[in-house]
C-alpha positions as CSV (number, residue, x, y, z in Angstrom):
1,M,-2.7,-6.6,26.2
2,L,-3.5,-10.0,24.8
3,A,-5.6,-10.8,27.8
4,L,-7.4,-7.5,27.5
5,I,-8.4,-7.9,23.9
6,G,-9.3,-11.6,24.4
7,N,-10.9,-13.1,21.3
8,K,-12.0,-9.8,19.8
9,I,-8.8,-9.5,17.7
10,R,-6.3,-12.2,16.9
11,P,-3.0,-10.5,16.2
12,A,-0.4,-12.5,14.3
13,Y,2.6,-10.2,14.4
14,F,4.4,-8.0,17.0
15,V,6.1,-5.1,15.1
16,L,9.0,-3.5,17.0
17,D,11.5,-0.8,16.1
18,G,15.2,-1.5,15.6
19,H,16.0,-1.2,19.3
20,Y,14.3,-4.6,19.7
21,G,15.7,-6.3,16.7
22,N,17.5,-8.9,18.7
23,H,17.1,-12.5,19.9
24,Y,15.8,-11.5,23.3
25,A,12.7,-9.7,21.9
26,C,12.3,-12.5,19.3
27,S,12.2,-15.2,22.1
28,M,9.7,-13.1,24.1
29,V,7.3,-12.7,21.2
30,R,7.5,-16.3,20.1
31,Q,6.7,-17.4,23.7
32,L,3.4,-15.5,23.3
33,G,2.6,-17.4,20.2
34,L,3.2,-14.4,17.9
35,H,5.7,-13.6,15.2
36,I,8.1,-10.7,15.4
37,I,8.8,-8.1,12.7
38,S,11.6,-5.7,13.3
39,K,14.8,-4.2,11.9
40,M,18.4,-5.3,12.4
41,P,21.6,-3.1,12.3
42,H,22.8,-2.5,8.8
43,N,25.9,-4.6,9.5
44,A,24.2,-7.5,11.1
45,E,26.1,-10.8,10.9
46,L,23.9,-13.0,8.8
47,Y,24.7,-16.3,7.2
48,L,23.0,-18.3,4.4
49,Q,22.0,-21.9,5.3
50,P,24.5,-24.4,4.0
51,T,23.8,-25.9,0.6
52,A,23.4,-29.6,0.1
53,Q,27.0,-29.8,-1.4
54,E,28.5,-27.9,1.6
55,R,26.7,-30.3,4.0
56,A,28.0,-33.3,2.1
57,E,31.5,-32.0,2.3
58,R,31.3,-30.9,5.9
59,P,28.5,-32.7,7.7
60,K,28.9,-30.7,10.9
61,L,28.8,-27.3,9.1
62,K,26.1,-25.1,10.7
63,Y,26.5,-21.8,8.8
64,G,26.9,-21.2,5.1
65,A,28.3,-18.1,3.4
66,R,28.2,-14.9,5.3
67,I,25.9,-12.2,3.8
68,D,27.9,-9.5,1.9
69,Y,25.6,-6.5,1.7
70,A,27.7,-5.0,-1.1
71,H,27.3,-8.2,-3.2
72,L,24.0,-9.8,-2.4
73,P,23.2,-13.0,-4.3
74,K,21.1,-12.4,-7.4
75,A,19.1,-15.6,-6.5
76,L,17.7,-13.7,-3.5
77,R,16.5,-10.7,-5.4
78,R,12.7,-10.4,-5.4
79,S,12.2,-7.1,-7.2
80,S,14.0,-4.1,-8.7
81,I,12.5,-0.7,-9.6
82,T,13.9,2.6,-10.7
83,E,12.3,5.9,-9.7
84,D,13.5,9.5,-9.2
85,G,17.1,8.6,-10.1
86,Y,17.3,5.7,-7.6
87,R,17.3,2.0,-8.1
88,I,15.5,0.1,-5.3
89,E,16.1,-3.6,-5.0
90,V,14.5,-6.0,-2.5
91,Y,16.3,-9.2,-1.5
92,Q,14.8,-12.0,0.6
93,G,16.1,-15.2,2.1
94,Q,16.0,-17.5,5.1
95,C,19.2,-16.7,7.1
96,L,21.0,-17.7,10.2
97,H,22.3,-15.6,13.0
98,K,24.6,-16.8,15.8
99,H,22.3,-15.3,18.5
100,F,19.1,-16.7,17.1
101,A,18.1,-20.3,17.8
102,D,16.1,-20.7,14.6
103,P,16.4,-19.4,11.0
104,I,14.8,-16.0,10.4
105,N,13.1,-14.5,7.4
106,V,15.4,-11.6,6.2
107,V,14.5,-8.8,3.7
108,V,17.2,-6.4,2.6
109,I,16.2,-3.2,0.8
110,V,19.1,-1.6,-1.2
111,R,18.7,1.9,-2.5
112,T,21.3,3.0,-5.1
113,H,21.7,6.5,-6.5
114,L,22.2,5.9,-10.2
115,E,24.4,8.9,-10.9
116,T,26.8,8.5,-8.1
117,Q,26.3,4.8,-7.4
118,R,26.2,5.5,-3.7
119,A,24.1,2.8,-2.0
120,G,22.4,2.3,1.4
121,H,20.4,-0.5,2.8
122,V,18.1,-1.6,5.6
123,V,17.7,-5.1,7.0
124,L,14.3,-6.2,8.1
125,F,13.5,-9.6,9.6
126,S,10.6,-11.8,10.9
127,S,10.4,-15.1,12.6
128,D,7.6,-16.0,10.2
129,L,9.4,-17.8,7.4
130,A,6.4,-17.9,5.1
131,L,5.9,-14.1,5.1
132,D,6.7,-12.7,1.7
133,A,8.9,-9.7,1.2
134,E,6.2,-7.2,0.2
135,K,4.0,-7.9,3.1
136,L,6.9,-7.8,5.6
137,V,7.9,-4.4,4.4
138,D,4.3,-3.1,4.4
139,Y,3.8,-4.4,8.0
140,Y,6.9,-2.8,9.2
141,A,6.0,0.5,7.6
142,L,2.7,0.5,9.5
143,R,4.7,1.0,12.7
144,F,5.5,4.5,11.7
145,Q,1.8,5.4,11.9
146,I,2.1,4.7,15.6
147,E,4.9,7.3,15.8
148,F,2.9,9.8,13.9
149,T,-0.2,9.3,16.1
150,F,1.8,9.9,19.3
151,R,3.5,12.9,17.7
152,D,0.2,14.5,16.8
153,A,-1.3,13.7,20.2
154,K,1.7,15.3,22.0
155,Q,2.2,18.3,19.7
156,H,-1.5,19.3,19.1
157,F,-3.8,17.7,21.7
158,G,-2.2,17.9,25.1
159,L,-0.9,14.3,25.6
160,E,2.4,15.8,26.9
161,D,0.9,18.6,29.0
162,F,-1.9,17.3,31.1
163,M,-1.4,17.5,34.9
164,G,-3.5,14.6,36.1
165,V,-1.9,11.9,38.3
166,K,-4.9,9.7,39.2
167,E,-5.8,6.8,37.1
168,T,-9.2,8.1,36.0
169,S,-7.9,11.6,35.1
170,V,-4.9,10.1,33.2
171,A,-7.2,7.7,31.3
172,N,-9.5,10.6,30.4
173,A,-6.7,12.8,29.2
174,V,-5.0,10.1,27.1
175,G,-8.3,8.9,25.6
176,L,-9.3,12.5,24.7
177,S,-5.9,13.1,23.1
178,F,-6.1,10.1,20.8
179,F,-9.8,10.7,20.1
180,M,-8.9,14.2,18.8
181,V,-6.1,12.7,16.7
182,N,-8.7,10.4,15.1
183,L,-11.3,13.2,14.7
184,S,-8.7,15.6,13.1
185,T,-7.7,12.8,10.7
186,Y,-11.3,12.5,9.6
187,L,-11.8,16.3,9.2
188,L,-8.5,16.7,7.3
189,D,-9.7,14.4,4.6
190,G,-12.4,16.8,3.7
191,L,-10.3,19.9,4.2
192,R,-7.5,18.6,1.9
193,A,-10.0,18.1,-0.9
194,S,-10.1,22.0,-1.1
195,Y,-6.8,22.8,0.4
196,P,-4.1,20.2,-0.5
197,G,-1.3,20.1,2.0
198,A,-3.3,21.3,5.0
199,G,-2.1,20.0,8.3
200,V,-3.4,19.9,11.9
201,N,-2.4,23.5,12.6
202,D,-4.3,24.6,9.5
203,L,-7.3,22.7,10.6
204,K,-7.2,24.3,14.1
205,S,-6.8,27.7,12.6
206,Y,-9.6,27.1,10.1
207,C,-12.1,26.0,12.8
208,R,-11.1,28.8,15.2
209,A,-11.5,31.4,12.5
210,R,-15.0,30.0,11.5
211,H,-16.1,30.2,15.2
212,Y,-14.9,33.8,15.7
213,I,-16.4,35.0,12.4
214,A,-19.7,33.4,13.2
215,E,-19.8,35.1,16.6
216,I,-18.9,38.5,15.1
217,L,-21.6,38.2,12.4
218,K,-24.2,37.8,15.2
219,F,-23.6,41.5,16.0
220,A,-24.4,42.7,12.5
221,P,-27.4,45.0,12.4
222,E,-28.9,43.0,9.5
223,N,-28.6,39.3,8.9
224,P,-26.1,38.9,6.0
225,D,-27.0,36.9,2.9
226,G,-26.2,33.2,3.5
227,I,-24.1,32.7,0.3
228,T,-22.2,35.9,0.8
229,C,-21.6,35.1,4.5
230,S,-20.3,31.6,3.6
231,D,-17.9,33.1,1.0
232,L,-16.7,35.7,3.5
233,I,-16.0,33.0,6.2
234,E,-14.2,30.9,3.6
235,Q,-11.9,33.7,2.5
236,V,-11.0,34.7,6.0
237,C,-10.5,31.2,7.2
238,H,-8.1,30.1,4.6
239,R,-5.9,33.2,5.2
240,T,-5.2,31.8,8.6
241,F,-3.4,28.7,7.2
242,I,0.1,27.9,8.0
243,H,0.8,26.9,4.4
244,P,-0.6,29.9,2.4
245,R,1.6,29.3,-0.7
246,Q,-0.1,26.0,-1.4
247,N,-3.5,27.7,-1.5
248,R,-2.9,30.7,-3.9
249,K,-4.8,29.0,-6.7
250,H,-7.7,28.5,-4.4
251,D,-7.5,32.2,-3.4
252,R,-7.8,33.3,-7.0
253,E,-10.8,31.0,-7.5
254,L,-12.6,32.5,-4.4
255,A,-11.8,36.0,-5.5
256,A,-13.2,35.3,-9.0
């Protein structure tokens, strides 16, 4: 892929899901001149780097204290916010792992329910030691957009159903599927301005209804008034939505 894009885009990070959160993937990415961003198991064995005092006492010491996720050092805490009954804390530090040749940049996100004090955490990491915690979390979160894009392409636009086997037909089918995902995203921005919560199925139903009504009105003995026709199409189209409850307010406005 790097050879294909050439100098048009210069990527800096390779974002992978938790399945590739290991030293094999890290080594592969570093050999390409990129930095990895991924997720580790929640119980990953991570160690702090030895302090100057520990090195003085034990010159051959390679690993410092092991990370205890239930009692993370306050010195590593970067932020803490409270919202919707949860406290979300972000910790960051350069840690060591026995399977990694070099130190890694680790971010631990701890989410605690304030009423029950039940807590959970995720462990993200990067080979870029200079990447701050906020950007690391944001970059990893972008990976989910890839999942959403493939989900929409498979569920709504035939990526999973096409029968082509030749290179050209496969390329056309895949390209058309992802083009439709981009187009639907663009169209949904406008539709959601009037119908908050509308999804791809709502958009497809809306466009299909507009097409059918426009064809039916062509058989009318007299051409209907443009404003009346537009209101009629609008009222019929929004009744085909999958999420009608979210649009009851708009129904009343149209009726008025």
